[in-house]
C-alpha positions in Angstrom: -14.1 -29.2 -75.2 -15.5 -25.8 -76.0 -14.2 -24.4 -72.7 -10.8 -26.2 -73.0 -10.4 -24.9 -76.6 -11.3 -21.3 -75.5 -8.8 -21.5 -72.7 -6.1 -22.9 -75.0 -6.7 -20.1 -77.5 -6.3 -17.5 -74.8 -2.9 -18.9 -73.8 -1.8 -19.2 -77.4 -2.8 -15.6 -78.1 -0.6 -14.5 -75.3 2.2 -16.7 -76.5 1.9 -15.4 -80.1 1.8 -11.7 -78.9 5.0 -12.2 -77.0 6.9 -14.2 -79.7 10.4 -13.1 -80.2 11.1 -14.9 -83.5 9.2 -15.8 -86.6 9.6 -19.5 -85.8 8.0 -19.0 -82.4 5.2 -17.0 -84.0 4.6 -19.8 -86.6 4.4 -22.3 -83.8 2.0 -20.3 -81.8 -0.2 -19.7 -84.9 -0.2 -23.5 -85.5 -1.5 -24.1 -82.0 -4.1 -21.4 -82.5 -5.3 -23.4 -85.5 -5.6 -26.5 -83.3 -7.6 -24.5 -80.7 -9.9 -23.1 -83.3 -10.4 -26.6 -84.7 -11.4 -27.8 -81.3 -13.9 -24.9 -80.8 -15.7 -24.9 -84.1 -17.6 -28.3 -83.8 -18.6 -27.3 -80.2 -20.2 -24.1 -81.3 -22.1 -25.8 -84.1 -23.4 -28.5 -81.8 -24.4 -25.8 -79.3 -26.4 -24.0 -81.9 -28.2 -27.1 -83.2 -29.1 -27.9 -79.6 -30.2 -24.4 -78.7 -32.5 -23.8 -81.7 -35.8 -25.6 -82.2 -36.1 -27.7 -85.3 -38.1 -25.2 -87.3 -35.5 -22.4 -86.6 -32.3 -24.6 -86.7 -31.5 -23.8 -90.4 -31.7 -20.1 -89.6 -29.3 -20.5 -86.7 -26.8 -22.6 -88.7 -27.0 -20.1 -91.5 -26.1 -17.2 -89.2 -23.3 -19.3 -87.7 -21.9 -20.1 -91.1 -22.0 -16.4 -92.1 -20.1 -15.3 -89.1 -17.6 -18.1 -89.5 -17.0 -17.0 -93.1 -16.8 -13.4 -92.2 -14.3 -14.2 -89.4 -12.0 -16.0 -91.9 -12.0 -13.1 -94.3 -11.7 -10.4 -91.7 -9.0 -12.3 -89.9 -6.9 -12.6 -93.1 -7.3 -8.9 -93.9 -6.4 -7.9 -90.3 -3.4 -10.2 -90.3 -2.2 -8.7 -93.6 -2.6 -5.2 -92.3 -0.8 -5.9 -89.1 2.1 -7.5 -91.0 2.4 -4.5 -93.3 2.5 -2.2 -90.4 
């Protein structure tokens, strides 16, 4: 699922970049959300499997921090691009 979601995101990014209308862009962005929803549980399960039990909380904390930073930076970058 992780590989399928990543491949789907790649295709949706290309589709969103080449969108000719706002409705096309909204559709591609919705599909990007679906792809991200497919990827997120896979990344968390990979982290919990990769870290030993005594370091698992540390790995999940780092994962959570990067996920939160990605949300905030993504919103800021999208706003900057739309303003431009």
